[in-house]
GUDOLUM-615839 format. One line per 2 residues: number of its first residue (from 1); their letters; for each residue x, y, z of N, C-alpha, C, O, CB. Coordinates in steps of 0.2 Angstrom, whole numbers, plus 5000, padded with zeros to 4 digits. Each point is the difference from the previous one (the first is absolute). Glycine has a CB too. Layout:
% residues N
NUM) A) X:Y:Z:X:Y:Z:X:Y:Z:X:Y:Z:X:Y:Z  ...
***
This chain:
% residues 184
1) XX) 5004:4994:5000:4996:5006:5000:5004:5006:5000:4999:5005:4996:4992:4989:5010  5015:5006:4998:5004:5006:5001:5004:5001:4993:5001:5006:4998:5000:4993:5014
3) XX) 5000:4996:4984:5003:5000:4994:4996:5004:4995:5003:5004:4996:5003:4985:5006  4988:5010:4998:4995:5004:4996:5001:5007:5001:4999:5004:4996:4993:4986:5004
5) XX) 5008:5012:5007:5001:5007:5001:5006:5003:4998:5001:5006:4998:4993:4992:5012  5012:4998:4990:5006:5003:4997:5000:5001:4993:5002:5005:4997:5004:4988:5012
7) XX) 4990:5002:4987:4999:5001:4993:4996:5006:4998:5002:5004:4996:4999:4984:5003  4994:5014:5005:4996:5006:4999:5005:5006:5002:4999:5005:4996:4990:4989:5007
9) XX) 5015:5006:5002:5004:5006:5001:5005:5001:4995:5001:5005:4997:4998:4993:5015  5004:4996:4985:5005:5001:4995:4997:5002:4994:5002:5005:4996:5004:4986:5009
11) XX) 4988:5007:4993:4996:5002:4994:4998:5008:5001:5001:5003:4995:4994:4985:5003  5003:5014:5008:4999:5007:5001:5006:5004:4999:5000:5006:4997:4991:4991:5011
13) XX) 5015:5001:4994:5006:5004:4999:5002:5000:4993:5002:5006:4998:5002:4990:5013  4995:4999:4985:5002:5000:4993:4995:5005:4996:5003:5003:4996:5001:4985:5005
15) XX) 4990:5011:5001:4995:5005:4997:5002:5007:5001:4999:5005:4996:4992:4986:5005  5010:5011:5006:5002:5006:5002:5006:5003:4996:5000:5006:4998:4995:4992:5013
17) XX) 5010:4998:4989:5006:5002:4996:4999:5001:4993:5002:5005:4997:5005:4988:5011  4989:5003:4989:4998:5000:4993:4997:5007:4998:5001:5003:4996:4998:4984:5003
19) XX) 4996:5014:5006:4996:5007:4999:5004:5006:5001:5000:5005:4996:4990:4989:5008  5015:5005:5001:5005:5006:5001:5004:5001:4994:5000:5006:4998:5000:4992:5014
21) XX) 5003:4997:4985:5004:5001:4994:4996:5002:4994:5002:5005:4996:5005:4986:5008  4987:5007:4995:4996:5002:4995:4998:5007:5000:5000:5004:4996:4995:4985:5003
23) XX) 5003:5013:5007:4998:5007:5001:5005:5005:5000:5000:5006:4998:4991:4990:5009  5015:5002:4995:5006:5004:5000:5002:5002:4993:5003:5005:4999:5001:4990:5012
25) XX) 4995:5001:4984:5001:5001:4993:4995:5005:4997:5002:5004:4996:5003:4985:5003  4989:5011:5004:4995:5004:4997:5000:5007:5003:5000:5005:4997:4993:4985:5002
27) XX) 5009:5010:5008:5001:5007:5003:5007:5001:5002:5002:5001:5006:4987:4997:4999  5015:5002:4990:5007:5002:5000:5001:5007:5003:4997:5004:4998:5006:4987:4993
29) XX) 5002:5009:5013:5002:5007:5003:5005:5003:4996:5004:4997:4997:4992:4999:5015  5005:5011:4990:5006:5003:4997:4998:5004:4994:4994:5000:4997:5013:4991:5007
31) XX) 4998:5013:4993:4998:5005:4995:5000:4996:4993:4996:5003:4996:5010:5006:5011  4997:4986:4992:5000:4997:4994:4999:4992:5001:5005:4996:4999:5003:5013:4996
33) XX) 4987:4989:5008:4999:4993:5002:4999:4995:4994:5002:4994:5001:4993:5011:5009  5004:4997:4984:4999:4996:4995:5006:5000:4995:5000:4996:4995:4987:5005:5006
35) XX) 5018:5003:5000:5005:5000:4996:5004:4994:4999:5000:4995:5004:5001:5017:4999  5002:4987:4991:5004:4994:4999:5007:5002:5002:5003:5004:4997:4990:4992:4993
37) XX) 5009:5000:5015:5007:5002:5003:5005:4995:4997:4999:4994:4999:4996:5010:5011  5011:4999:4989:5006:4996:4997:5006:5001:5005:5001:5006:5003:4995:4996:4985
39) XX) 5007:4993:5013:5006:5000:5005:5006:5001:4995:5001:4996:4995:4994:4996:5014  5009:5013:4992:5005:5002:4995:5007:4999:5004:5001:5003:5006:4992:5005:4987
41) XX) 5011:4988:5005:5006:4998:5004:5006:5006:5000:5005:4999:4997:4992:4989:5000  5001:5017:5006:5005:5006:5001:4997:5004:5006:4995:5000:5002:5009:5000:4986
43) XX) 5000:5005:5014:4999:5005:5005:4994:5004:4997:5000:5001:4994:5012:4999:5012  4984:5003:4998:4995:5005:4998:5003:5006:4996:4997:5002:4995:4996:4994:5015
45) XX) 5012:5007:4993:5003:5006:4997:5003:4998:4993:5000:5004:4995:5003:5001:5016  5000:4989:4989:5003:4998:4993:4994:4999:4995:5001:5001:4994:5008:4993:5012
47) XX) 4985:5003:4996:4995:4999:4996:4997:5007:4997:4999:5001:4994:4998:4989:5012  5003:5015:4999:4998:5007:4997:5005:5002:4995:4998:5003:4995:4997:5000:5017
49) XX) 5011:4997:4989:5005:5002:4996:5000:4996:4993:5000:5003:4995:5007:5000:5014  4991:4991:4991:4999:4996:4994:4994:5002:4996:5000:5000:4994:5006:4990:5012
51) XX) 4989:5012:4998:4994:5002:4996:5001:5007:4997:4998:5001:4994:4995:4993:5014  5011:5010:4995:5001:5007:4997:5005:4999:4994:4999:5003:4995:5000:5002:5016
53) XX) 5006:4990:4990:5005:4999:4994:4996:4997:4994:5001:5001:4995:5008:4997:5014  4986:4997:4993:4996:4997:4995:4996:5005:4996:5000:5000:4994:4999:4990:5013
55) XX) 4998:5015:4996:4996:5005:4997:5005:5005:4996:4998:5002:4994:4994:4997:5015  5014:5002:4993:5005:5004:4996:5002:4997:4993:5000:5003:4995:5004:5002:5016
57) XX) 4997:4988:4990:5002:4996:4994:4994:4998:4996:5001:4999:4994:5008:4997:5012  4985:5004:4996:4994:4999:4997:4995:5005:5000:4994:4999:5004:5008:4989:4998
59) XX) 4999:5018:4996:4995:5006:5001:4993:4999:4997:4995:5003:5002:5015:5004:4997  4989:4988:4997:4993:4998:4998:4996:4998:5006:4993:5000:4999:5011:4997:4989
61) XX) 4999:5000:5017:4996:4998:5006:4998:5006:5005:4997:4999:5005:5008:4990:4994  4998:5017:5000:5000:5005:5005:4993:5003:4999:4997:5000:4995:5015:5003:5005
63) XX) 4986:5000:5006:4993:5003:5000:5001:5008:5002:5004:5001:5005:4990:4988:4998  5003:5015:4993:5000:5007:5002:4993:5003:5001:4995:4998:4996:5016:5003:4998
65) XX) 4988:5003:5010:4994:5004:5002:5000:5007:4999:5006:5003:5002:4990:4987:5005  4999:5014:4991:5001:5007:5001:5000:5003:5007:4996:4997:5004:4998:5003:4985
67) XX) 5010:5004:5012:5001:5003:5006:4995:5006:5001:4998:5003:4995:5014:4994:5006  4986:5005:5005:4996:5006:5002:5003:5006:4998:4997:5005:4998:4998:4989:5011
69) XX) 5012:5006:4991:5004:5006:4998:5002:5001:4993:5003:5004:4997:5001:4996:5014  4993:4995:4985:5002:4999:4993:5006:4996:4999:5004:4998:5005:4992:5013:4993
71) XX) 5005:4986:4996:5005:4995:4999:4998:4993:5002:4994:4999:5001:5014:5010:5001  4996:4987:4998:4999:4993:5002:5004:4997:5006:5006:5003:5001:4991:4995:4987
73) XX) 5001:4997:5015:5004:4997:5006:4998:4993:4999:4995:4997:4998:5005:5013:5010  5005:4986:4995:4999:4993:5001:4997:4998:5006:5004:5001:5005:5006:4997:4987
75) XX) 4984:4999:5009:4997:4998:5006:5004:4995:5004:5004:4996:4996:4985:5008:4999  5010:4995:5011:5003:4995:5004:5006:5003:5004:5001:5006:5001:4996:4986:4990
77) XX) 5006:5003:5013:5005:5002:5005:4999:4998:5006:4996:4995:5001:5006:5015:4993  5001:4993:5011:4999:4998:5007:4994:5004:5004:4999:5006:4998:5013:4990:5002
79) XX) 4985:5001:5004:4994:5003:5004:5001:4999:5007:5002:4994:5002:4990:5004:4988  5006:5007:5014:5000:4999:5007:4993:5003:5003:4997:5004:4996:5016:4997:5005
81) XX) 4986:4998:5005:4993:5002:5003:5001:5005:5005:5005:4999:5005:4990:4990:4992  5001:5016:5004:4999:5004:5006:4993:4999:5002:4995:5001:4997:5014:5008:4999
83) XX) 4991:4990:5011:4993:4998:5003:4995:5005:4998:5001:5006:5001:5005:4989:5009  4988:5003:4987:4995:5004:4999:5000:5004:4993:4996:5003:4998:5003:4998:5014
85) XX) 5007:4997:4984:5000:5003:4993:5001:4995:4995:5002:4994:5002:5004:5016:5003  4993:4991:4989:5002:4996:4994:5007:4998:5000:5004:5004:5003:4986:5000:4991
87) XX) 5012:4990:5003:5007:4998:4999:5003:5006:4996:4998:5003:4996:4999:4985:5004  5010:5013:5002:5004:5005:4997:5005:4997:4996:5003:4995:5002:4995:5013:5007
89) XX) 5004:4995:4985:5005:4997:4996:5007:5003:5001:5000:5006:5002:4991:4993:4989  5014:4997:5008:5007:5003:5000:5004:4995:4995:4998:4995:4998:5001:5009:5014
91) XX) 5006:4999:4985:5004:4997:4995:5005:4995:5003:5002:4995:4996:4996:5014:4996  5004:4992:5014:5005:4996:5003:4997:4996:5006:4995:5003:5004:5014:5005:4992
93) XX) 4994:4986:5005:4997:4996:5006:5003:5003:5007:5006:5002:5000:4994:4988:4992  4996:5010:5013:5002:5003:5006:4998:4995:5006:4996:4995:4998:5003:5017:4998
95) XX) 5002:4989:5010:4998:4996:5005:4993:5000:5001:4997:4995:5003:5013:5007:5003  4986:5003:4992:4993:5000:5000:4996:4998:4994:4994:5000:5000:5008:5009:5008
97) XX) 5002:4989:4987:4997:4997:4994:4996:4994:5002:5002:4995:5003:5007:5009:4989  4985:4995:5005:4996:4994:5001:5000:4996:4994:5000:4994:5000:4993:5013:5007
99) XX) 5006:4996:4987:5000:4996:4994:5003:5003:4994:5000:5006:5000:4990:4988:5004  5012:5002:4991:5002:5002:4993:4995:4999:4995:4997:4994:5000:5015:5004:5004
101) XX) 4986:5006:4992:4995:4999:4995:5003:5002:4993:5004:5005:4999:4987:4998:5009  5008:4993:4987:5002:5001:4993:4995:4998:4995:4996:4996:5002:5016:5002:5002
103) XX) 4989:5005:4990:4995:4999:4995:5004:4998:4993:5005:5002:4999:4986:5006:5006  5006:4987:4991:5002:4998:4994:4995:5001:4995:4994:5000:5001:5014:4992:5004
105) XX) 4994:5009:4989:4995:5001:4994:5001:4994:4995:5006:4999:4998:4994:5014:5004  4995:4984:4996:5001:4995:4994:4996:5003:4994:4994:5000:5000:5006:4990:5008
107) XX) 5004:5013:4988:4998:5003:4994:4996:4996:4995:4995:5002:4997:5014:5006:5005  4993:4985:4998:4996:4996:4995:4993:4999:5002:4996:4998:4996:5015:4996:5002
109) XX) 4987:5006:5008:4993:4999:5002:4997:5007:5004:4995:5000:5002:5008:4988:4999  5001:5017:4999:4998:5006:5003:4998:5000:5007:4996:5003:5002:5000:5000:4987
111) XX) 5008:4993:5015:4999:4999:5007:5005:5003:5004:5006:4999:4999:4988:4991:4998  5004:5013:5009:5004:5003:5005:5000:4995:5006:4994:4998:5002:5005:5014:4994
113) XX) 5006:4986:5007:5000:4995:5006:5003:5004:5006:5005:5004:4999:4995:4985:4993  4998:5009:5014:5002:5003:5006:5004:4994:5004:4997:4995:5001:4994:5014:4999
115) XX) 5014:4993:5003:5004:4995:5004:5001:5003:5007:5001:5006:5000:5004:4988:4990  4996:5002:5015:5001:5003:5007:5005:4995:5003:5000:4994:4999:4988:5011:5002
117) XX) 5016:4998:5004:5005:4997:5004:5000:5003:5007:5001:5006:5001:5006:4990:4989  4992:5000:5015:5000:5002:5007:5008:5001:5002:5004:4995:4999:4985:4999:5004
119) XX) 5013:5012:4999:5007:5002:5002:5000:5002:5007:5005:5002:5002:4997:5001:4986  4993:4996:5016:5000:5003:5006:5003:4995:5006:5002:5003:5005:4988:5002:4992
121) XX) 5011:4989:5001:5003:4996:5005:5008:5000:5000:5003:4996:4996:4987:4997:5003  5013:5011:5004:5008:5000:5000:5002:4993:5003:4997:4997:5005:5003:5016:4997
123) XX) 5005:4985:4996:5003:4993:5002:4997:4994:4996:5002:4995:5000:5000:5010:5011  4993:4997:4985:4997:4995:4996:5000:5002:4993:4995:5001:4996:4997:4995:5013
125) XX) 5015:5004:4988:5001:5003:4994:5000:4995:4994:5000:5001:4995:5007:5008:5011  4994:4984:4996:5001:4995:4995:4995:4994:5002:5000:4998:5006:5012:5006:4992
127) XX) 4985:4993:4998:4999:5002:4993:4995:5006:4999:4996:5002:5005:5007:4987:4992  4997:5014:4997:4996:5006:4999:4993:4996:4998:5000:4995:4996:5009:5014:5000
129) XX) 4985:4994:5006:4994:4998:4998:4996:5005:4996:4999:5005:5002:5001:4987:5008  4999:5007:4983:4997:5005:4996:4993:4997:4998:4999:4995:4998:5013:5009:4997
131) XX) 4983:5001:5006:4994:4998:4998:4997:5004:4994:5001:5006:4999:4997:4992:5013  4999:4998:4984:4996:5002:4994:4993:5002:5002:4996:4995:5001:5012:4999:4991
133) XX) 4990:5012:5009:4994:5001:5003:4994:5002:4995:4994:4999:5002:5013:5005:5008  4994:4999:4985:4995:5003:4996:5002:5001:4992:5006:5000:4999:4989:5005:5012
135) XX) 5000:4996:4985:5001:5001:4993:4994:5005:4998:4994:5000:5003:5011:4989:4995  4997:5016:4998:4995:5004:4997:5002:5002:4993:5005:4999:4998:4992:5006:5013
137) XX) 4997:4996:4985:5001:5002:4993:4999:5007:4999:5000:5002:4994:4997:4986:5002  5002:5016:5009:4998:5007:5000:5007:5004:5001:5003:4999:5005:4985:4999:4999
139) XX) 5013:5006:4991:5006:5005:5000:5000:5005:5006:5005:5002:5002:4996:4996:4986  4993:5003:5015:5000:5004:5006:4999:4997:5006:4999:5002:5005:4995:5006:4988
141) XX) 5008:4985:5007:5001:4996:5006:4993:4999:5003:5000:4999:5006:5012:5005:4996  4983:4996:4995:4993:4998:5003:4998:4993:4998:5004:4996:4997:4993:5016:5002
143) XX) 4998:4986:5005:4998:4993:4999:5005:4994:5000:5000:4996:4996:4991:5010:4997  5012:4994:5013:5005:4995:5001:4996:4993:5002:4995:5000:5003:5013:5009:5001
145) XX) 4995:4986:4993:4998:4993:5001:5005:4997:5005:5006:5000:4999:4988:4999:4989  5003:4998:5017:5004:4996:5005:5002:4994:4997:4996:4995:4999:4998:5011:5010
147) XX) 5013:4993:4991:5003:4993:4999:4997:4995:5005:5000:5001:5006:5011:5004:4989  4987:4989:5002:4997:4995:5004:4993:5002:5004:4998:4997:5004:5014:4999:4998
149) XX) 4985:5009:4995:4994:5003:5003:4994:4997:4996:5001:4997:4995:5005:5013:5010  4988:4993:4997:4994:4998:4996:4999:5004:4994:4995:4998:4996:5000:4998:5015
151) XX) 5008:5010:4989:4999:5004:4994:5004:4999:4994:4999:5004:4995:4998:5004:5014  5006:4987:4991:5004:4998:4994:4999:4992:4998:4999:4996:5005:5010:5013:4998
153) XX) 4990:4990:4991:4999:4993:4998:5006:4996:5001:5006:5002:5001:4986:5001:4990  5007:4990:5010:5006:4996:5002:5005:5000:4994:5006:5000:5001:4986:4993:5006
155) XX) 5005:5007:4987:5005:5000:4994:5004:5006:5000:5006:5000:4999:4986:4993:4995  5005:5013:5007:5004:5006:5000:5005:5001:5005:5005:5002:4999:4985:5003:4996
157) XX) 5008:4992:5011:5004:5000:5006:5006:4996:4999:5006:5002:5001:4984:4999:5006  5009:4993:4990:5006:4996:4999:5004:5003:4994:5007:4999:5000:4987:4991:5004
159) XX) 5003:5013:4991:5004:5003:4995:5005:5005:5002:5006:5001:4998:4985:4996:4994  5006:5008:5013:5004:5005:5002:5006:4998:5005:5005:5002:4999:4984:5005:5001
161) XX) 5009:4988:5004:5005:4997:5004:5006:4997:4996:5006:5001:5001:4985:4997:5008  5007:4998:4986:5005:4997:4995:5004:5005:4997:5006:4999:4999:4986:4992:4999
163) XX) 5005:5015:4999:5004:5005:4997:5005:5003:5005:5006:5001:4998:4984:5001:4994  5008:4999:5014:5004:5003:5005:5006:4996:5002:5005:5002:5000:4985:5004:5004
165) XX) 5008:4987:4996:5006:4996:5002:5005:4999:4994:5006:5000:5002:4986:4994:5005  5005:5006:4987:5005:4998:4995:5004:5007:4997:5005:4999:4998:4987:4991:4999
167) XX) 5004:5015:5003:5003:5006:4997:5004:5005:5006:5004:5004:4998:4987:4995:4993  5007:5000:5015:5003:5004:5005:5004:4996:5005:5006:5001:5001:4985:5008:4997
169) XX) 5005:4987:5006:5004:4996:5005:5006:4996:4998:5005:5000:5003:4984:4999:5003  5010:4998:4988:5006:4996:4998:5006:5004:4999:5006:4998:5000:4986:4995:4994
171) XX) 5007:5014:5004:5005:5004:4999:5003:5003:5007:5006:5003:5000:4989:5000:4989  5002:4996:5016:5002:5003:5006:5004:4996:5004:5004:5002:5004:4986:5004:4997
173) XX) 5009:4987:4998:5004:4995:5004:4996:4994:5002:4995:4999:4997:5012:5010:5008  4996:4987:4999:4997:4993:5002:4994:5002:5004:5001:5003:5005:5011:4991:4994
175) XX) 4983:5002:5000:4993:5002:5003:4996:4993:5000:5001:4996:4996:4999:5016:5001  4995:4988:5008:4995:4995:5000:4994:5003:5003:5000:5005:5003:5008:4986:4998
177) XX) 4986:5006:4997:4994:5002:5003:4999:4999:5007:5002:4994:5002:4993:5004:4987  5003:5006:5015:4998:4999:5007:4993:4997:5000:4996:5004:4999:5012:5005:5005
179) XX) 4992:4985:4997:4994:4996:5000:4995:5002:5006:4994:4998:5000:5012:4993:4994  4996:5012:5011:4996:5001:5006:5000:5008:5001:5005:5003:4998:4997:4986:5008
181) XX) 4993:5014:4996:5000:5007:5001:5006:5002:5004:5001:4997:5006:4986:5003:4994  5017:5005:4998:5005:5002:5004:4998:5004:5005:4995:5004:5000:5012:4996:4990
183) XX) 4996:5000:5016:4998:5003:5006:5002:5007:5001:5006:5001:5002:4994:4988:5003  4996:5016:4992:5002:5007:5001:5001:5002:5007:5001:5006:5002:4993:4997:4987
***
């Protein structure tokens, strides 16, 4: 009789764990919970430098936006936070930097993609974790589609990830997909 009670407790624990895992994927936390994350085998600062060098050598992937003062600027860089205010941009990494953001353009399909990297954890510099977070076809950066989200078809989602992996990540260095949500 007591064995039946143990089986019921074990069954309850298994069901509770399964429900927790299922709901944690639906209600993912963080700024970019659905991004496709890649583990890149290098220091975070080295990856930032490689991205900038890649853009210099391959200007067709660079993204420029009109500035409020006139002219053009390249969006992205390092961001930090001040309590109660929106994130602030800086071109150089500092002790208060939270994340690095960069954009690439695929001219053959007219798509802009956004990538993100957490740089806030000092002492956790290797490996670098780069997230592919979104895609838009709008030159004014409107109507972003979330990678791995519900607003993008599975086929388009896989195509964007494959293009990013083959045309950009392969040029940056040794990498692999992070199969579990990276812990921001």
